[in-house]
C-alpha positions in Angstrom: -38.1 13.3 -32.7 -39.6 12.8 -36.2 -41.8 9.9 -35.2 -44.8 10.2 -32.9 -44.4 8.1 -29.7 -47.4 5.9 -30.4 -46.1 4.9 -33.8 -42.6 4.3 -32.5 -44.0 2.0 -29.8 -46.1 0.1 -32.3 -43.1 -0.2 -34.6 -40.9 -1.5 -31.9 -43.5 -4.1 -30.8 -43.8 -5.3 -34.5 -40.1 -5.6 -34.8 -39.6 -7.6 -31.6 -42.5 -9.9 -32.6 -40.8 -10.5 -35.9 -37.4 -11.2 -34.3 -39.0 -13.8 -32.0 -40.6 -15.5 -34.9 -37.3 -15.5 -36.8 -35.5 -17.1 -33.9 -38.1 -19.8 -33.7 -37.5 -20.6 -37.3 -33.8 -20.3 -37.8 -32.1 -21.0 -34.5 -30.5 -24.4 -34.2 -31.2 -24.3 -30.4 -35.0 -24.2 -30.9 -36.6 -27.7 -30.9 -39.2 -26.8 -33.5 -36.9 -24.8 -35.8 -36.2 -25.5 -39.4 -32.5 -26.2 -38.6 -33.5 -28.8 -36.0 -35.7 -30.5 -38.6 -33.0 -30.4 -41.2 -30.5 -32.0 -38.8 -32.9 -34.9 -38.4 -32.8 -35.6 -42.2 -30.8 -38.4 -43.8 -29.0 -38.2 -47.2 -31.4 -37.7 -50.1 -34.3 -36.4 -48.0 -35.9 -33.0 -48.7 -37.8 -30.6 -46.5 -39.9 -27.5 -47.2 -38.5 -24.6 -45.2 -39.6 -21.1 -44.2 -38.8 -18.0 -46.1 -36.3 -16.7 -43.6 -34.4 -20.1 -43.5 -34.4 -20.2 -47.2 -33.1 -16.6 -47.5 -30.3 -17.1 -45.0 -29.2 -20.4 -46.5 -29.2 -19.0 -50.0 -27.2 -16.0 -49.0 -24.8 -18.2 -47.0 -24.2 -20.4 -50.1 -23.5 -17.3 -52.2 -21.1 -15.9 -49.7 -19.3 -19.3 -49.4 -18.8 -19.3 -53.2 -17.7 -15.6 -53.3 -15.2 -16.0 -50.5 -13.9 -19.4 -51.7 -15.3 -21.0 -48.6 -14.0 -18.6 -46.0 -17.6 -18.5 -44.8 -19.7 -21.6 -44.4 -22.9 -22.0 -42.5 -22.7 -25.8 -42.5 -19.8 -26.4 -40.1 -21.8 -26.8 -36.8 -20.8 -30.4 -36.6 -17.1 -29.5 -37.0 -17.4 -27.0 -34.2 -19.0 -29.6 -31.9 -16.2 -32.0 -32.7 -13.6 -29.5 -31.5 -15.5 -28.3 -28.4 -15.1 -30.3 -25.2 -17.9 -30.7 -22.6 -16.3 -27.9 -20.6 -16.4 -25.5 -23.6 -12.7 -25.5 -24.3 -11.2 -26.5 -27.6 -9.3 -29.7 -28.1 -8.1 -31.7 -31.2 -10.7 -34.3 -32.0 -9.7 -37.9 -32.7 -9.5 -39.0 -36.3 -12.8 -40.8 -36.3 -14.7 -37.9 -34.8 -13.1 -35.5 -37.2 -13.9 -37.7 -40.2 -17.5 -38.0 -39.1 -17.8 -34.3 -38.7 -16.2 -33.6 -42.0 -18.6 -36.0 -43.7 -21.6 -34.0 -42.4 -20.2 -30.5 -43.0 -20.0 -28.0 -45.9 -22.4 -26.0 -48.0 -21.9 -28.4 -50.9 -23.9 -31.0 -48.8 -27.3 -29.3 -49.4 -29.2 -28.0 -52.4 -31.9 -25.4 -52.3 -34.9 -25.4 -54.7 -36.6 -22.0 -55.0 -39.7 -23.3 -56.7 -40.7 -25.4 -53.8 -38.8 -23.6 -51.0 -37.2 -26.9 -50.2 -33.7 -28.1 -49.0 -32.3 -31.5 -50.0 -29.5 -32.8 -47.9 -26.7 -35.0 -49.3 -25.5 -36.4 -46.0 -27.0 -37.6 -42.8 -27.6 -35.2 -39.9 -26.2 -32.0 -41.6 -25.2 -29.4 -39.0 -26.2 -25.9 -39.9 -25.6 -22.7 -37.9 -27.0 -19.4 -39.0 -25.5 -17.5 -36.1 -23.0 -15.8 -38.5 -25.7 -14.4 -40.6 -29.0 -14.5 -38.7 -28.5 -11.3 -36.6 -27.9 -9.3 -39.7 -30.9 -10.8 -41.4 -33.1 -9.9 -38.5 -31.9 -6.3 -38.7 -32.7 -6.2 -42.5 -36.2 -7.5 -41.8 -36.7 -5.0 -39.0 -35.7 -2.2 -41.4 -38.2 -3.5 -43.9 -41.0 -3.5 -41.3 -40.1 0.1 -40.2 -40.2 1.4 -43.7 -43.1 -0.5 -45.3 -45.4 -0.8 -42.4 -44.7 2.5 -40.5 -43.1 4.8 -42.9 -40.0 5.1 -40.7 -36.9 5.7 -42.9 -34.6 7.4 -40.4 -33.2 4.9 -37.9 -30.2 3.2 -36.5 -30.6 -0.5 -35.7 -28.2 -2.8 -33.8 -28.0 -6.4 -32.8 -25.9 -6.2 -29.7 -22.5 -4.6 -30.2 -21.5 -6.7 -33.3 -23.9 -5.6 -36.0 -25.3 -2.2 -36.9 -27.7 -1.2 -39.7 -27.9 2.5 -40.6 -30.9 3.8 -42.5 -31.3 7.4 -43.4 -29.8 9.7 -40.8 -31.6 12.3 -38.7 -32.7 15.4 -40.6 -30.0 17.5 -38.9 -27.1 15.0 -39.7 -25.3 14.1 -42.8 -24.9 10.5 -41.8 -24.8 8.1 -38.9 -21.3 8.1 -37.3 -20.2 4.7 -35.9 -17.1 3.9 -34.0 -15.1 1.0 -35.4 -11.4 0.1 -35.8 -8.7 1.7 -33.7 -9.7 3.8 -30.6 -11.2 7.1 -31.8 -11.8 5.9 -35.3 -15.3 6.3 -36.8 -17.1 5.7 -40.0 -20.1 7.4 -41.7 -23.0 5.1 -42.7 -26.1 5.8 -44.7 -28.3 2.9 -45.9 -25.5 0.4 -45.1 -24.4 -1.9 -42.4 -21.3 -2.6 -40.3 -20.6 -5.9 -38.5 -17.6 -6.9 -36.5 -15.9 -10.2 -35.5 -12.9 -10.7 -33.2 -11.2 -12.7 -30.4 -11.4 -10.2 -27.6 -14.7 -11.3 -26.1 -15.1 -15.0 -27.0 -11.5 -16.0 -27.8 -11.1 -18.5 -30.7 -14.7 -19.3 -31.6 -14.7 -19.4 -35.5 -14.1 -22.5 -37.5 -12.0 -22.0 -40.7 -14.0 -24.0 -43.3 -10.9 -24.3 -45.4 -8.7 -26.0 -42.9 -11.5 -27.5 -40.7 -9.8 -26.1 -37.7 -10.6 -23.1 -35.3 -9.2 -19.8 -36.6 -6.0 -19.3 -34.5 -5.5 -16.2 -32.4 -3.2 -14.0 -34.4 -1.8 -10.5 -33.9 -2.5 -9.3 -37.4 -6.2 -10.0 -37.1 -7.4 -9.0 -33.6 -10.7 -7.7 -34.8 -12.3 -7.1 -38.2 -15.4 -5.2 -39.4 -17.2 -5.6 -42.7 -19.3 -2.8 -44.3 -21.9 -3.9 -46.8 -25.3 -2.8 -48.3 -27.2 -5.2 -46.0 -26.7 -6.3 -42.5 -26.9 -10.0 -43.3 -24.1 -9.6 -45.8 -22.0 -7.6 -43.4 -22.6 -10.2 -40.7 -21.4 -13.0 -42.9 -18.4 -11.1 -44.4 -17.1 -10.1 -41.0 -16.8 -13.8 -40.2 -15.2 -14.6 -43.6 -12.7 -11.7 -43.1 -11.4 -13.4 -39.9 -10.5 -16.4 -42.1 -9.2 -14.6 -45.2 -5.7 -13.2 -45.5 -5.3 -9.4 -45.5 -4.5 -9.2 -49.2 -7.4 -11.5 -50.0 -9.8 -9.4 -48.0 -8.6 -6.2 -49.7 -8.9 -7.7 -53.2 -12.4 -9.0 -52.4 -13.6 -5.5 -51.2 -12.1 -3.8 -54.3 -14.3 -6.0 -56.5 -17.6 -5.2 -54.9 -19.4 -1.8 -54.7 -20.5 -0.9 -51.2 -18.3 -3.5 -49.5 -15.3 -2.6 -47.3 -13.2 -3.9 -44.4 -11.6 -2.5 -41.3 -8.8 -4.6 -39.8 -7.4 -4.0 -36.4 -4.1 -5.5 -35.3 -3.5 -6.6 -31.7 -1.5 -4.1 -29.7 2.2 -5.1 -29.2 2.9 -6.9 -25.9 
C-alpha cells in the first residue's frame, strides 16, 4: 500500500532479472556457469569468477570454519557418489568413495580477492551452492529494492524454506513468521529465517564430517536458523541439521542475531 503500483512492478521485474542472472552464474546445473567451469579445472589451475560466485564461496568457507565443517559447499561429488541412478541412496564402493573424498571439501580451493579468482587443489572439484544461493538471491533482491527503488518495507521469500524480512508495514511492529511447532511464530525485522528438514525430501544432506548422508533422526525432524542475512540463515539451517543440539545452542549463544529453532519428530 505504501508503494505505487508502477514502482512495485518495475522493482519486481528488476529483482527477477537479477535472480535469473544469478542462477546463470552460480548454478551447477547451468552449462555456462562458474561452477561448471570450476569443475572442469585440474589441480593447480585458477579461474576468474563473478562477484556472486565469489561472495557465496567466501561466505561458505567462513561458515565451514565457524561450524567446524558442519556446512561445506564442496561436497557435490560426495553426494553424487551416494546417489543411485534412480535417485535413492546407497553405500558407494570403496574406490568411488575414495575418489569423491579426494575431490571434496572447502580446503580444496583458495580464493583470491585481489583478482576475484579461485584456485583448485584437486581435479574436478564438485561445488554446490544450493545451501546458500537462495538466501544470497534474497539478500541481493533486498539491496535492489532499497537502493534502486527506495523500498524498505517488504517480506521476501525463496519458496517455503527461506524468508527475508525487511522493515514491517507501518501499522505493524514486525513481520510474524510461523516456524517450529504448529502455531509457533517468530517476529522478524531486518533479519532472515531459513529451514531444513526431512519431511519433504527425506535424507538429502551430506554430513561433511562423516562423509555420509545425515540420518533421519527423531530429535532433529526440522530446524530453522535465524540470522542477519538470508545467505547466512540458509547455510546455518543446513549446518544445524548436522550439528548436535548442544553444539547448535552454544554456537547461537556466541553470535549476535543468530538463533535456532529445533523441532522434534512426533512420537509414533
